[in-house]
C-alpha angles and dihedrals in degrees: 000000000000112000116192132170102229128203091279096069128206107272111272115270114263108216118212125240095265101063118072125206117240116249107304094204122037130179136188113201120190126183124180119185108135101067116184099215109011138054112305121228128230108218110017098099090046090048092051091048092050094048091047091051091049093049092047090051093055095049109274124139097233131200113192129196122186119191094343124179118236093262092057093045091051096047094045091048090053092053092044091053090057092048091049092061092076097036124098091218130024119189131183122191120189125185116181142070115333128174139181119237118183093336096314126106121230129190116213122225123213096259098049116134106188132184100147143028087254089059090053091053092048099042103038142061117243127224086245089060090056093046091052090051094057096035098099098051109126104235114001136022122191132178117184120192118194088174108101094112127129115308105257093204099065130240100312133026120194116249098227106015136278125088117008092241096053116145132230122241090274092059092253120114115247105230141194115215095290097186093058132251134096136266121260109267127219106210122187122259112287094030127102124201118193123196123197086225131019116271112286094021132100127244122220127239092213128216100263133063093288137038117254090251095051090046092054093042094053089049096051100036090064096051109106120224094022110135113231099243091048091046093058090045089056090047088055093050093048093050091049089053094046093050100039090249092304095118127042119184116215137198129211131193142059117267124196120265094254112100117241131199118203095194095037124234094116128096120286090205108137093204105090093207089061097035096055091046089065093059114124115254094243090050090050089057089056089048090054090051091051091047090054087057089055098258102163096203090055090050088052092050092052090048093051091052089057093049093061108099091201093056120092087226092061106144116144093186091055089046090056089053091055091045091050092054091049093045092050088053089056104263108156091197091055090049090052092048091049088054089056092049093051092044093051098033095237112155091348139052109277110259119169093191092056090043090055091048091056093044088051092048091053091046091054086062090050093248101175099218091051092048092050093047092049088053089059093043092054093042093052098031095242135162091026094304119133115245104264114166093182093055089044090057090053091055093045090053093049090050092048091051088054087056096249104171098223094039093054091057092040094052092046089053091049091051090047089053090055094246098124114074117225095016127098144162095314092056092045090051090048092058092045091050092050090047089056092048093053090053103258100169091184091061092047089052093051094045096047097040105027108020090152086077082087130055121256093252092057091046091052091049090051091051087053090053090051091049093048089056095046095251096114136029103178135100123301093235103128090243108130098207128152094295095052093044090051089051091050091052091047091051088050089054108261127118128203123243 
């Protein structure tokens, strides 16, 4: 029988007093100043120490590395990536030399000995490595690079070794960004990357104990109730003031429409219409200013405020205007929300065809909610679509691969029911395991209280996944007794007293 988690989810699991959640906010802070073979830096180790202390003070579980070799950076990053899977927020801060090579950004460890671009690739971590390490955090992913200082390798680095001015096969030298700075990143949705200076520009070390960027960051990180997008805007303004407009930090990425507060003090309400309504008036003014500049997340925030019936600013028509501007600028979340407005007739005349157009637009950008909803629409034959179970399965799979909580369970159930060709118990268990790691309390509830929802083969495969990740040491018998249930809770991110 088909078992799907529908839009009205199972009530969130209430954990008892004995289990404890793993660290909800984790940070890896790296500072490299004392380089063995290239130009040392003045403030980077101080900056890392100050940032680590600030993060620890506001409740992060912090791992700090000062002047690490590549081997230590790599091993620590691997451990941090595993810890990040059960954290709400994962943050990495790097202060040290960073360079661009052929459009990619590389962060230089203390023991690097570089004569060519190939050496940089072999002896450094890339920004992509850091992004992969935070990628599985449940709510927010942040990478901060205070590493846009002068290129320590000169104007040109040979492609394959030899003299620094070696040429490529075309007779032209293959260069890193010799004048300093980093390349513009393209992080995935839900991830924010902050540079101390805009791509292609150089950050300043400063004349005190900390760089201007680290000074501003320590100041703003610790302020409670300061929403994350507004916090980084205030960091930017402070650095501009400290440097006489010579350095402008910049952020890249597309965060979700739910407000987030690094230092706490804001609402924990998961409904964005309620969460944005609690924003302080002076912060709302900053949001309006950002929206006027075309910031799509700010436009979303203003729209959500006006979709809250209990807010004095309730105005669905005005909300649609904000959503339209954000959607036209390419925001998948705004496209999805416009689909909801046209489907329900809030702020606009109900129009299923237009609703479907917006859902499809968001799905083309792999927006998980849109993919999951289209799976239901095709499965049930809704919004004028013909019932097409096979197409529904395609959308469910795409949503599951985007780590949509409901879709991961749904697709595992469909595999378990034998409805997905070429996939069996191992794949079903893989989706269930990943659903646990992203914090899907509904899945934990089903698996601990009603494991017979799944066939024995899937249960055995899930026990194997738990064993492979050191969460379970018992028999692979499909019997979800105390040991298996303990392993499920551990995979979810709780430990027993």
